[in-house]
C-alpha positions as CSV (number, residue, x, y, z in Angstrom):
1,M,-0.3,-26.1,26.9
2,L,1.3,-29.5,26.9
3,N,-1.5,-30.8,29.1
4,Y,-4.0,-29.7,26.4
5,A,-2.0,-31.5,23.8
6,V,-1.9,-34.8,25.8
7,T,-5.7,-34.5,26.6
8,F,-6.6,-33.9,22.9
9,L,-4.3,-36.9,22.1
10,V,-6.3,-39.1,24.7
11,V,-9.5,-37.9,23.2
12,A,-8.3,-38.7,19.8
13,L,-7.3,-42.2,20.8
14,I,-10.6,-43.0,22.6
15,A,-12.4,-41.7,19.6
16,A,-10.5,-43.8,17.2
17,F,-11.1,-46.8,19.4
18,L,-14.8,-46.2,19.1
19,G,-14.9,-45.8,15.6
20,F,-15.4,-42.0,15.3
21,G,-12.7,-41.3,12.5
22,G,-13.6,-37.8,11.9
23,I,-13.4,-36.6,15.5
24,A,-10.2,-38.7,16.0
25,G,-8.6,-36.9,13.1
26,T,-9.7,-33.4,14.2
27,A,-8.6,-34.1,17.7
28,T,-5.2,-35.5,16.4
29,E,-4.5,-32.3,14.3
30,I,-5.4,-30.1,17.2
31,A,-3.0,-32.0,19.4
32,R,-0.2,-31.8,16.9
33,I,-0.8,-28.0,16.5
34,L,-0.8,-27.3,20.4
35,F,2.3,-29.7,20.7
36,F,4.2,-27.4,18.0
37,V,3.0,-24.4,19.6
38,F,4.4,-25.5,22.9
39,I,7.7,-26.5,21.6
40,V,8.2,-23.0,19.9
41,L,7.1,-21.2,23.1
42,F,9.4,-23.3,25.3
43,L,12.4,-22.6,22.9
44,V,11.7,-18.9,23.0
45,S,11.5,-19.0,26.8
46,L,14.9,-20.6,26.7
47,I,16.6,-18.2,24.4
48,V,15.2,-14.8,25.3
49,P,16.5,-14.6,28.8
50,R,20.0,-15.2,27.3
51,L,19.7,-12.2,24.6
52,R,19.2,-9.6,27.4
53,P,21.9,-7.5,28.6
54,R,23.1,-8.1,32.0
55,D,23.3,-5.2,34.6
């Protein structure tokens, strides 16, 4: 998922450089959303195993 966020960020940078403001803004927002989803899932994957009872 982090890979997709970086990909959309690169697309946004290229689009902004070429003057496509609308596409750059949309790609930036998608990259931001994917990044925060990645962070939330990463934190959940760190916390959940610690909450399980051990055998």
